[in-house]
Every structure is written in structure tokens, then in C-alpha cells.
C-alpha angles and dihedrals in degrees: 000000000000092000091049093054090045090051091050091048090055100042100044095063090046091053090052094056114103118255117262111273124237117269116270118291125202127204117220105183104292093346130083128206139177093200106108096196093050091046092052092049092052096041096241125173124238114247111231127201122009135036124275121227117192120197115192120218111241115243119240113260093231094073102237099319121135119268093241100046115164092033095272120129094204118145112240126215117247117267111272096025115128117264117240119206118239094247092050091050091049089051091051091048090049091050091048090049091051092050093047092048090051091050090048092053091050092048093048091049090050090049091052090049091050093048091051092048093043090057096197093309095312108091119174115272118250128215110296094018090085088066097034110049093179090062089055092049091050091052091049091051091049090050091051091049091049090051090052091050091049091050089051091049091051092050091049093050090049090051090052091049089051091054093057117091115260114277115259114247 
């Protein structure tokens, strides 16, 4: 029992000591070094308080060539992304085109329905709107806003269709 309490008395103060700090780090402009001789030659200043973490910027894989070598302006996939065969990509593009065209038809049909119901800003009054004109005005404003949103949706779908490569004949 006596040895256990003696052991605890010795280890507790050791555990409370701060961890050993990193070796000295010098700042030389925008560079950092832990080489004392190099730092003295270059006239660097010692960094005080706090650790320094340096993250190096990865080098491009091409080895210094321009991004658009060969004169093509094609967008390249990021390094490490899976390669997709040309036929698979054409199938994906075709599927995307079909989905977008379907969405465009739905949006245009909805737009036509809204225009018919809107009746040039004078839709037919419904039920309680004959007694409450503000309710009618609110519904007309909502219809106009929905038409604007539908127009925006149609324009967006057309933009997306325009971004897809041309369909193969």
C-alpha cells in the first residue's frame, strides 16, 4: 500500500507537466524552417507561441504544360474520378435530354393552363370572392407570380438542354 501511494505521488506531478514543445521554428518571409544554421544565414526571426502547420500545395500532374494543350478547350474530369466510356456518356446524355424534354413539356402545359385560367388578368371570380374583392386580388397576384415562376422554370430547362451535346443522328 505504501509503495502504491508513493508511486502515485511520483506519477501525478509528471502527468501534470506540459508536453515537450516542438523544436524552434524560424520565419523567413513567407517560408518557415527548423534549420538553425539556414535561419541564421538568412536572418530569419524565431516564431514564438503556437505551433506552425505547413500545408504544401499539390503540383499539377501535367508537369508545367498549359491547361489547354493541343488547342482544345475541353473540360477535363478531376484526377481520380472514374472514366466513362464514350458510348456510356452518350447514353447518359440521351437519358438526360429525354428527362429534360419531358419536364419542358410538363412546364409548357402548366404555363398554357395558367394563361387560360389567368384570362389576361381577369380570371373568373370564385365563391366568396364576389363578396371579398381582396381575396380575388390576392388570387390574381398569386396566379401572376406562378406564371412568372413557370416562365423561369421553362427558361432554366431550355438552358440545360442547350448545355447538353447535340443529339447523335
